[in-house]
C-alpha positions as CSV (number, residue, x, y, z in Angstrom):
1,M,118.2,-52.7,5.3
2,N,114.3,-51.3,5.7
3,M,111.3,-53.3,5.8
4,S,109.9,-53.6,2.7
5,R,106.4,-52.6,1.9
6,R,105.4,-56.7,1.0
7,K,106.7,-57.9,3.8
8,F,104.5,-55.7,6.1
9,V,101.5,-56.1,3.7
10,G,101.8,-60.1,4.0
11,G,102.5,-60.5,7.6
12,A,100.0,-57.8,8.6
13,A,97.2,-59.5,6.5
14,A,97.8,-62.8,8.6
15,G,97.7,-60.6,11.8
16,L,94.2,-60.2,11.1
17,L,93.8,-63.8,12.3
18,G,96.1,-63.3,15.5
19,V,98.9,-61.0,16.7
20,N,101.4,-61.2,13.8
21,V,104.9,-59.3,15.0
22,L,106.9,-57.7,12.4
23,P,110.6,-56.7,13.1
24,A,111.3,-52.9,12.7
25,A,113.8,-51.5,10.3
26,E,117.4,-51.2,10.8
27,D,117.4,-47.5,10.5
28,G,114.8,-47.3,12.8
29,Q,111.7,-46.0,10.9
30,S,108.5,-47.6,10.7
31,K,107.9,-49.2,7.2
32,P,106.1,-48.4,5.1
33,N,104.9,-44.7,5.6
34,M,101.4,-44.9,5.1
35,T,100.2,-43.0,2.0
36,P,97.0,-40.8,1.9
37,G,95.3,-43.9,0.4
38,E,95.7,-46.0,3.4
39,M,94.0,-43.8,5.4
40,P,92.3,-44.6,8.3
41,L,95.9,-45.2,9.9
42,I,95.7,-46.5,13.6
43,I,98.4,-46.5,16.1
44,S,98.5,-48.1,19.4
45,T,100.9,-49.6,22.2
46,W,101.9,-53.0,23.0
47,P,100.8,-56.3,21.3
48,F,97.2,-56.1,22.5
49,G,96.6,-52.8,21.0
50,K,96.1,-54.6,17.9
51,A,92.6,-55.8,19.0
52,A,91.6,-52.5,19.7
53,N,93.1,-51.0,16.6
54,D,90.8,-53.7,14.6
55,E,87.9,-52.6,16.6
56,A,88.4,-48.5,15.8
57,L,88.9,-49.3,12.2
58,K,85.8,-51.4,12.1
59,V,83.8,-48.2,13.6
60,L,85.6,-46.1,11.0
61,L,84.9,-48.3,7.8
62,A,80.8,-48.6,8.9
63,G,81.0,-44.7,9.2
64,G,81.8,-44.1,13.0
65,S,83.3,-41.2,14.2
66,R,87.2,-40.6,15.0
67,L,85.8,-40.4,18.7
68,D,84.2,-43.1,18.3
69,A,86.8,-45.4,17.1
70,V,89.2,-44.4,19.9
71,E,86.3,-44.9,22.5
72,Q,85.2,-48.4,21.2
73,G,88.8,-49.3,20.5
74,I,90.0,-48.7,24.1
75,W,86.7,-50.6,25.3
76,I,88.4,-53.6,23.9
77,T,91.5,-53.2,26.2
78,E,89.5,-51.9,29.3
79,T,87.7,-55.6,29.0
80,D,89.3,-58.4,27.3
81,D,91.8,-60.2,29.3
82,Q,94.6,-60.6,26.4
83,G,97.3,-61.6,28.8
84,Q,97.7,-57.7,29.9
85,H,96.7,-56.6,33.9
86,S,97.0,-53.2,33.7
87,V,94.4,-51.5,31.9
88,G,90.3,-51.3,33.0
89,L,88.9,-53.0,36.2
90,G,90.9,-56.0,36.0
91,G,93.9,-54.3,36.5
92,R,96.5,-54.5,39.3
93,P,95.3,-52.9,42.5
94,N,97.0,-50.1,44.5
95,A,98.5,-50.2,47.9
96,A,95.3,-50.4,49.8
97,G,94.3,-53.1,47.6
98,V,91.8,-50.5,45.2
99,V,91.7,-50.9,41.5
100,Q,91.9,-46.9,40.4
101,L,91.7,-45.8,36.9
102,D,93.1,-43.2,34.7
103,S,92.3,-42.3,31.1
104,C,92.1,-39.3,28.6
105,I,90.4,-38.5,25.1
106,M,91.8,-35.9,23.2
107,D,90.5,-34.4,19.8
108,G,92.2,-32.6,17.4
109,P,89.6,-29.9,15.7
110,G,88.5,-27.7,18.0
111,H,91.4,-29.1,20.5
112,R,89.5,-30.4,22.8
113,A,90.4,-32.8,25.3
114,G,88.8,-35.0,28.8
115,S,90.5,-36.7,31.1
116,V,89.5,-38.9,34.6
117,A,92.5,-40.1,37.1
118,A,91.6,-42.4,40.5
119,L,88.5,-43.8,39.1
120,E,87.1,-46.6,40.9
121,G,84.2,-49.0,40.1
122,I,83.7,-47.4,36.3
123,R,84.3,-50.5,33.5
124,H,85.3,-48.2,31.2
125,P,87.6,-44.8,32.2
126,I,87.7,-43.8,28.6
127,S,84.2,-43.1,28.2
128,A,83.8,-41.1,31.4
129,A,87.1,-39.2,29.7
130,R,84.7,-38.4,26.9
131,R,81.8,-37.4,28.7
132,V,84.4,-35.1,30.7
133,M,85.4,-33.6,27.3
134,E,81.6,-33.3,26.0
135,K,79.4,-32.7,28.6
136,T,81.4,-30.0,30.6
137,K,83.4,-26.6,30.5
138,H,86.1,-28.8,32.9
139,V,89.4,-31.1,31.5
140,M,89.6,-33.1,34.3
141,L,87.6,-35.1,37.0
142,V,89.1,-37.3,39.3
143,G,88.4,-39.4,42.4
144,E,84.9,-39.4,43.9
145,G,83.9,-36.4,42.4
146,A,84.3,-38.2,38.6
147,R,82.9,-41.6,39.7
148,L,79.7,-39.8,40.7
149,F,80.1,-37.7,37.1
150,A,80.2,-40.8,35.3
151,L,77.4,-42.6,37.2
152,E,75.2,-39.2,36.6
153,E,76.0,-40.2,32.8
154,G,74.9,-43.8,32.8
155,L,78.2,-45.3,32.6
156,E,78.3,-48.7,33.7
157,S,79.3,-49.5,37.3
158,V,81.1,-52.6,38.5
159,E,81.5,-54.1,41.6
160,V,85.1,-55.1,41.9
161,D,86.6,-57.7,44.9
162,S,89.6,-55.6,45.5
163,H,90.6,-57.9,48.4
164,Q,90.9,-61.1,45.9
165,L,93.0,-58.9,43.2
166,Y,95.4,-57.7,45.8
167,E,95.7,-61.2,47.3
168,K,96.3,-62.3,43.7
169,W,99.2,-59.7,43.1
170,Q,100.7,-60.4,46.2
171,K,101.2,-63.7,44.9
172,Q,102.4,-62.8,41.3
173,R,105.0,-60.2,42.9
174,L,106.6,-62.9,44.9
175,K,107.0,-65.0,41.2
176,P,110.7,-63.8,39.7
177,S,109.9,-61.2,37.4
178,P,110.8,-60.6,33.5
179,A,113.5,-58.3,32.5
180,R,110.9,-55.7,32.0
181,A,108.5,-55.7,35.3
182,E,105.1,-56.4,33.9
183,N,103.2,-54.1,36.5
184,H,102.2,-50.6,34.3
185,D,101.3,-51.1,30.7
186,T,98.7,-48.6,29.2
187,I,96.8,-48.6,26.0
188,A,97.3,-45.5,24.4
189,L,95.6,-45.2,20.8
190,L,95.8,-42.2,18.0
191,V,93.6,-42.0,15.1
192,L,94.4,-40.3,12.0
193,A,90.8,-40.4,10.1
194,A,89.9,-40.6,6.4
195,D,89.5,-36.7,6.4
196,G,92.8,-36.0,7.7
197,N,91.5,-34.8,11.4
198,I,93.1,-36.6,14.3
199,A,91.9,-38.0,17.8
200,G,93.3,-40.4,20.7
201,G,92.5,-42.1,24.0
202,C,94.5,-43.3,26.4
203,S,93.4,-45.6,29.6
204,T,95.5,-47.6,32.4
205,S,95.0,-49.3,36.2
206,G,98.6,-47.5,36.5
207,L,101.6,-48.7,38.5
208,A,100.7,-51.7,40.6
209,G,101.1,-51.0,44.4
210,K,101.0,-47.6,44.0
211,L,100.2,-45.1,46.8
212,P,96.2,-44.1,46.6
213,G,95.1,-41.4,44.8
214,R,98.5,-41.6,42.7
215,V,98.0,-40.3,39.2
216,G,100.7,-41.2,36.4
217,D,101.2,-39.7,33.0
218,S,98.4,-41.6,31.4
219,P,95.5,-38.7,32.1
220,I,97.7,-36.0,31.8
221,I,97.1,-34.1,28.4
222,G,100.6,-33.4,26.7
223,S,102.5,-36.1,28.8
224,G,100.4,-39.2,28.2
225,L,98.6,-38.4,25.2
226,Y,98.5,-35.3,23.3
227,V,97.1,-34.4,19.8
228,D,97.4,-31.5,17.6
229,N,95.5,-31.3,14.3
230,E,98.0,-29.4,12.2
231,V,100.6,-31.9,13.1
232,G,99.9,-35.2,14.5
233,A,99.6,-37.0,18.0
234,A,101.7,-39.2,20.4
235,G,100.9,-41.4,23.1
236,A,103.5,-43.0,26.0
237,T,103.2,-45.9,28.2
238,G,105.9,-47.1,31.0
239,V,106.5,-45.0,34.4
240,G,104.4,-42.7,34.2
241,E,106.6,-40.2,36.6
242,N,109.5,-40.5,33.9
243,V,107.1,-38.9,31.3
244,M,105.4,-36.3,33.2
245,R,108.5,-34.5,34.1
246,Y,108.9,-34.0,30.7
247,C,105.4,-33.4,29.0
248,G,106.6,-36.3,27.1
249,S,104.0,-36.5,24.2
250,F,104.0,-32.7,23.7
251,L,107.4,-32.7,23.3
252,I,107.2,-34.8,20.4
253,V,104.6,-33.1,18.8
254,E,106.6,-30.4,18.9
255,L,109.6,-32.3,17.4
256,M,107.3,-33.4,14.2
257,R,106.0,-29.8,14.1
258,Q,110.0,-28.4,13.2
259,G,110.3,-31.7,10.4
260,L,111.0,-34.8,12.2
261,S,109.4,-38.2,11.4
262,P,107.4,-39.6,14.1
263,T,110.0,-42.3,15.0
264,E,112.2,-39.7,14.9
265,A,110.4,-37.4,17.0
266,C,109.7,-40.8,19.4
267,Q,113.9,-41.3,19.4
268,E,114.9,-37.8,20.3
269,A,112.4,-37.0,22.7
270,I,114.0,-40.0,24.9
271,R,117.2,-39.0,24.0
272,R,116.6,-35.2,25.6
273,I,114.5,-36.7,28.5
274,A,117.9,-38.8,29.3
275,R,120.4,-36.1,29.0
276,M,118.3,-34.6,31.5
277,D,117.5,-37.4,33.8
278,P,120.1,-38.9,36.4
279,K,118.4,-42.3,35.8
280,G,119.9,-41.9,31.7
281,L,118.2,-44.5,29.4
282,D,116.9,-46.3,32.7
283,L,113.6,-44.7,32.4
284,S,111.0,-47.3,31.3
285,I,109.6,-44.8,28.9
286,N,108.0,-45.4,25.4
287,F,106.1,-43.4,22.5
288,I,104.2,-43.7,19.5
289,A,103.6,-41.2,17.2
290,L,101.8,-40.2,13.9
291,D,101.4,-36.9,11.5
292,K,99.5,-35.3,9.0
293,H,101.2,-36.8,6.3
294,G,99.9,-40.5,7.5
295,R,103.3,-41.6,8.7
296,C,103.7,-43.4,12.2
297,G,106.4,-44.4,14.3
298,A,107.5,-45.2,17.8
299,A,110.9,-45.9,19.9
300,G,111.2,-46.7,23.7
301,T,113.4,-47.7,26.6
302,D,112.1,-51.1,26.9
303,K,113.7,-53.7,24.6
304,N,110.5,-55.7,24.5
305,F,108.0,-52.8,24.0
306,Q,105.5,-53.3,20.7
307,Y,103.3,-51.1,19.0
308,A,100.7,-52.0,16.7
309,V,99.6,-50.8,13.7
310,A,96.3,-51.0,11.1
311,T,95.0,-49.2,8.2
312,R,92.2,-50.1,5.8
313,S,94.5,-53.0,4.1
314,R,97.1,-54.1,7.0
315,S,96.7,-54.8,11.0
316,G,100.3,-56.1,12.7
317,V,102.7,-55.7,15.5
318,L,106.0,-53.6,15.0
319,E,109.4,-54.1,16.9
320,N,110.7,-51.3,19.5
321,P,112.7,-49.6,16.5
322,G,114.9,-48.5,19.3
323,L,117.0,-45.2,19.3
324,G,118.7,-44.9,16.4
325,K,121.2,-42.6,15.3
326,A,121.2,-39.1,16.4
327,G,120.5,-36.7,13.5
328,S,119.6,-39.1,11.2
329,G,117.7,-37.8,7.9
330,K,113.8,-36.8,7.8
């Protein structure tokens, strides 16, 4: 039985006051499919993405650009402690006790992109990524070069007590863990603006305890994020290596180009990856997507994966629709 429009609207309205979780439809489709009248449309990963969506929507409704909405929405997750510890400088440290941040941004018109990786001490890596896109001829800067560029651009630098973070993480990792290890969450946020143009961004501190210099999928264009203004956009969260090897977000956009809905494209991408990967579905990969028609959806291998959706009239959190049935209708 499909989730009704009334259920989404009513629940999401209540969700404006807090995280409201709405069930996915049994057929795996995100309901309702947003109509042009409901643009702008914003979708992001995890329940903490709801606050980011709401901020992005506020920016758009105040006359800000789609890139302003992406950047300022992700700022919320990079600075707020909403129970997540894997985005921004409050994220979990690497094996050397240092927090290294990865981020990227992509704009549909002009097919522009910017990215930073292994960035230390900068409060908003999404802003550094945007500066790379808008102020340089490059797409990606990493490590100390990325940090120096961010400082030259006047971005805020913050001293981080890495030793304290590392000690805290070491104590936490000894505690019994839930079904899904809480060590690698990401904010991926996609915006379909009222004029039909698309932008997206992604930000993370990456896998806890990673080797220094390790870079996951989040700042890699086509893996953690991909935007095609003719088709749609997709973003990822989970174990980056399992996304990177298959260019997951690019694959989803290409599947939408072939006619699949956003949810179907996410599901089919996971199936295809699982058929090739020795781990099968034991991958911890989760995707969100939206298309030019104002539809959005998601799918993931983590059972407790949730994603947030917002339009002018609604904002709420949806459950992972699962993989559904292969070959379902478009």
